[in-house]
N, C-alpha and C positions, 0 to 999 in steps of 0.2 A: 888682526891679519895682516901682515907685511904685503905689499903691494908688488908683482913681480918685477924682476929687472927688465924682461921685454917690454911690459907697459910705459915702465918711466922712460926707456931708451925712445921707444915710439912717441909718446905726447913730447921728451924733447926735441925729437929729431919734428916734428910736427913745427914744434914753435920757431925752431932753426928755419924751415922752409917757409913758412908764414913770414919768417920776420926778415928774409932775405930780398922780398919785394923791395925794402929800402935802399937795397943798392941800385936800384935805378932812379933814385932821386936827383942823385949827382946828374944824370944823364938829363933829366928834364931840365935842370939848372944850367945845363951847358945849352940847350935848346932855346931858353929865355937869354944867354946871351948871343946866341946867333939871330936871335929874334930882332936886338938891339943893333947888332951889325947889319942885318938887312934895312933896318928904321934909318940908321946914317947913311947907308948906299941910296936910299932912297932921295934923303934930302939933298947928298951931292948931285946925284942925277937929276933933280929938278933943280937944282943951282944951275948946274950946266945948261939947261934946257932954256932956262929963262936969260941967261947972258946969252946965247947963241941963236933964241931964235927969230931975232931980226935977218940975219944973213942966211937963214937955213931954208929949205926946200920945203912943199910941202910934204914929200914922202918922209922927208927926215924929220918933220914935226909928229907926222905921224909914227915913225920907227919911233920916236922918243916917248910920245904915249902910249905905244905898245910895250915899252922895256919897263913902264911905270906900272902899268897894269900887271905885267910881267911880277914885279918884284912884290907887288900888293899881294897877288895871288899865293906865292912862297911865302910870304909873312904870314896870309891868313891859314895856310894849309899846317906852317910852322906851332902857330898858336893853338887850333885845334887839337893838330895831334898830341902837342904837349900839354895841353888840358885833360881832353880826354883819356889819354894812356895816364895820366897819373892819378885822375878820378878812377879808372876802373883796375890798376893796376897795383897802386900805392897805398892810398889813402883819400877819401872822401873828401872834397872841399866844402868846407861849411862856410857859405858866405849868403843864405837865405835870409839870416836876419838884417840887413844894407840894403836889399835889393840890388846887390849888383851882379848876382849868379845869373849867365848867362841864360836864356830860356832854354836854349839850342843843346848845350850840356845835357842835360836830363834825357834830350830824344836820342841822344848819339850811342849805340850800343856798338860792337867793336865791326860787326857788319856792315853798319851803316858808315862807320868811320873807312872803313877798306873803299867802299863806295865814293865815297867824298874824296878819298886819299886819289884813286884813279880819275877821276873824273877831272881833279884838280889838276892831276899830270897831262891829262889829255889837254885840258885848257891852254897849259902851260907849254905845250907840245904845237898846238896850234898856232899860240899867240907868236913863238919864234919862227914856226913855218911861214907865215903871213910878213913878218918881219924879211924874212929872206927871200921872200917873192917879191915885197918893194925893191928889194936891192938885188933884183932877178942881172941884172946885166953886170954888175961884181961878183956873184955867187956864179961858181962852176957848176955846170950841169950834172954830173954825178954827185954832189953835195945837196942838191937838190933833190933830187931822187932818191940817195938815202935817207934825206931826213923825211922827206913824203913817208918812204915805207916804215921808218921807225915808227913817223905819227899813226899810219894804220895799223902798226901792230900793238900801239899803246891802246887804239880804238876797239881792236879786236880783244885785247884782254880785258877791257872793262866790259864789255859786251859778253864776256864769258865768265867774269865774275859777277854779274849783273843776274846772268843766267842762272850760275848754281847757286846766288843766295834765293832767287825765286822757287827754284826745284826746293832747296833746302827747307825752306818756309811752308812750302807748297806739303812737303812727306811730313812736317812736324804737325799740322793740323788735321 
């Protein structure tokens, strides 16, 4: 007996939908390229800091260190989002054989990734705000107030996301 056409079309559609995940692969490759650009920028900033440290004020050195921390946090965030997203939405990364698979990769689901993402954004915003306060004499008051409000918005969003995840986990158990 021949299979009905609607079942054949349904299977074909499902295969197409499942294969569509590979459309995201170039996006993750672009994120890797951005990670390389961030590493180049980090090295550029570090080289500049090394060359100017002798004539810099303490607050400038602290601001330079915060810039490097900022770049590092963004790079870590980019790497984490790239690996976890690829693993969850495209294909499993098969690296168990050589021991190079990061242990945290198996522990991050989409919910944990969201919390890490908002936590990193809050950290980056806090560092940027701290840099502005170090340059308080050169930063307009309105800019400091606006940046503080934006930072508090990120913190509130983080708390609400964490609360929603906690509530969701509580209702699932």
